[in-house]
C-alpha positions, 0 to 999 in steps of 0.5 A: 702375081704368083710364079706360073712357071712349072716346077722345074722350070724356076730359076731355083731349082737347078741350084737347089738340085745342085746344091742337093747333090753337092750335100750328098757327094759331101757326106759320101766323101767323109763319111765312106767308111760308114756308108759303105757299112751300111750298104753291105748290111743292107745287101747282106740281108739279100746275100742269098737274092743277089748270089743267085743272079749271079749264078744265072747270070753267068748259067745264062749264055749256056742255057741261050745255047743250049735253046738256040743249038740242042733244043731248037726242035721244041716250039713252045718257047717257055718250054724250051727255055725252061728244059735249057736252063734245067740241063744248064745247071745241071751240066754245071753242076756235073762239071764241078763234081768232076773237077772237085772229084778230081782235083780235091784228092791231089789238093790234099795229097799236096797240103798233107805232103807240105805239111808233113814235110814242113820241118825239112823244107824249113831246114832247106831253106835255112841252109839256102839262106845260109849258102846266099849269105842272107842273115836271118838276124837282119831279116828278123825271121826264125822260121824255127820259132814261126812253126811253134807258133803255128802248131801253137796256134793249131792246138789253141785252136782245136782246144777252143770247141766253141769256136769251131763249132761256131765256124761250123756253123757259119759254114753250114749256112753259107752251104744253105745260102748257096744252095738256096742261090743255085734254087734261085737261079734257076727260077731266075732264068726260067722267068727271064722272058718275063723279068726281062719284060716287066724291067722294060715296061717300068723303065719306058713308063718311067723314062719315056720312050725317047729315054728308053731307047738310050737307057736300052742301048746302055744296059746292051753295051754294059750286058756285052762288057760283062759277059764276055769279061765273066765268060772269057776270064773263066776260060782263059783261067783254066786254060793257063791251070790245065796248061801249068799242071801238064807241064809240072807233071812232065817236068815231075815237080811236087804240088801240080795241083795245088800249085796249078789251082792257085795260079788259074784262083789268082789269074783270075784277079786283072793284071797283078793276079798271075804275079801273085800266083807265080810268086806263091808257087815259086815259093812253095817249089823254092821249099822243095827245090830250088832248081825247080823254084827257078824253072816254074819262074822262067815257065810263068813269066812266059806263059804270062807273056803268052796269055797277055798277048795271045790269048786274052786278045783271042778271047776277049777281041776289041770288045772291051777296049780299055787302055792297060793305063786306065785298068792298072788305075782302075785295079788299085782304085777299085781294090782300095775301094771294094777290095776283092769284089772292086780288083774282079769287077775293075776292068768292066766298070771302066769299059762301061764309064770308058764307053759313057764318056765317049758316047755321052760324057764328050759329045754333050761336051762338044755340043756345047761348046759348038765343036762339030770338027771332032778329027780337028781337034784330035790333031 
């Protein structure tokens, strides 16, 4: 007699599914690099679209704020949403233009001065090494040869016009991609309500009403984590960069704009970013004035301590609730697997995994083994 049970209830079905999942995970592990490259190639075709989604996601909080406050007098929701999105993008572009007008001349002057005085800085550094008794042979360091190598590489690059042209074309494509991404981001934000309704209807049709409620909770939590992380991380980096610039200007340190820009940029990287920025800034100042380098290091340690224990907790609050140990592990693993993107997204990814573990996996395991008194287990 034939088995009349539903397909999913047949005895062999769960074992077959488990076997397929095991084989898939095995293939992913042994061919991880190829899989990652394949995924990167595939998503590369949608790079402008992905950039547009990211830009829209970042600008969305500002657009929502404008819709709730400045343009709340507009009665029609669609009109209010469209006006808020357009104004939000205009404000972002004006802010970027203002920052570039102030920052770029300072960066150009700092880099130009650094290159022009490079030989003097090399002499000062070698004199400092001799004073401290550091053997250049022991370190296998010949700064003059390194400088000549850089100069020769620059001349070679300038002589290869085709490569320069290719690089220029790539830069042009990159600029065009960003322009397209900004245009797409505007459309994404204007159509966000329709996109949200369409996605909600699709998820409800696929998962059912009960699962839809759980998925909605998860997506809402993930959105809150990413939104707070992105917005407050940008604000935190801006605070650190501006504070560092003001401090360097007060003490008359050189390359204030360049170093502050590096410090603000590396501060976006969790855990290790401030150390990298402080090391780069101290090295640049060491070539100019060792005393300034020492003062800069002391100030960087104090500023990063203040940032870690006062500024970041005030900005992020307890919404992420991620252990420091898990953050370090996530940064290391994410960096090894996905590079700089993995490092930047490690904290929100760990926060979401922690949420999934505490809300779904742990209760399921306790229910499976008949554990109801969780307080007793904790003790």
